[in-house]
N, C-alpha and C positions, 0 to 999 in steps of 0.2 A: 504494500500500500504506500503510495507516494504522498507528498505534501497536500496536493489538491484533494485526494480522497480523504485524507485525515481531516482537512478543514470541512469538507462536505459532511462528514460523519458527525462533527462536533458543533457545527454552526448552521444557522439558517442559510439555505441556498442563496437567497437574495443578498444577504450580507456578504457572503463569499464572492459572489459574482460582482457586486459593486466594488469590493476591495480590489479584485483582479483588474477590473476596468480602470480604476483610478491609479492603481500601482503601475500598470502598463503605460499610461500617459505620463506619469511622473518620471519613470525610468527613461522613457524616450526623450524627455525634455532636459534631462540632467546635463548631458554632454555640452550642448550649446550654451547653457547657463554657466557652466564651469569655464569654458573657453572665453566667454564674455567677461569673466572676472579680471582679465588682463587689460581690458579696455576701460580707461578712466570714465568715459561717458556712459558706460553700461554697468559699472561696478556696483553701485548702490542698488539698482533694480535687480541685478542678478544675484547678489548676496542675499537680499531679502527673499527673493523667490526660492533660492536653494534652501534657505533656512526653513521656509514654509513647507517645502517638499519633504525635507527630512523630519520635520516635526510631525507632519501628517503620517508619514511611514512609521515613525516611532509610535504614534498613538494607535494606529490601526493594527500594527503587528503586535503591540502589547495586548490589545483586546483579543486578537485571534491567537495569542499565545505562541507566536513564532519568535522564539526567544533570541536566536542568533541575529535575525534581522532587526529585532527591537534593540538589542545591545549596540550594534553597529550604528544604527540610525541615531540613537541617543548620543553616542560618542561624537559622531559627525555634527550633530546639532549643536553640541557644546563648543566644538571647534569653530563652527560657523558663527556662533554668537561672539566669540573673541574676534573674528575677522570683521564682523559688522561694526564693532567698536573702532577698528582701525580706519575705516572709510578711505582707504587707498588701495589701488590695484595690488593684487597678490603676486608673489614671485612664481617663477616657472616650476620650482620644486613643489609648491603648494598645489598648483594646477595639475601637475602630474599625479600627485597623491589623490586628489579628488577624482581624477579620471580613473584611477585604479579602484577607488571606492565605487564609482559608477559602474565599472565592469563587474564588481561583485554583485551589485543589485541586479544587473542585467542577467548574470548567471542564475540568480534566484528566480528571475522572471521566467527564464527557460525551464527551470525545474518545476515551477508552478504549471506552466503550459503543458509540459510533457508528463506531469504527475510523477516526477521522480522524487526521491528523497532530497531534502534540501542539501545543497552542496556545503561542505565544511567551509567555515569562514577562514579567510586568509588573515591570520593574526598579525601579520606585518602591517596591516591597515591600521592597527592601533598605535603604530609608531608614526607620530605626526612629523611633518617636516618643520624646519625652523620658520615659523610663521612671521617672525620679525625680520628675517633676512631680506635685505634689499634686492630688487630685481637684478 
């Protein structure tokens, strides 16, 4: 039994279906927002949108008891909160880290679609880059 079957067995179909629809949209929008963080004119909008995306994933995955997804989303949300306070474009190391995070969430999206077991989290994602390092 994969992650989708597990969700369907434990939660109302409509809740699971709505989560999957929203999750798909959020994952597909991450990469563009992450790349836009390097652009001064897009930074504030992108950082706020990314924060919202990870906050929503954290909340929904917590409700659905998808713990690895919840833990990574909460960690990234905290890091994004620190970046929101900077209000300046991020360095390439930070963008690369966020793209790796995005890849993990995309892998989980595939797991959900294919009803696989949820892939193991890449724990190196919990090693954040130097957020204060200049471009």
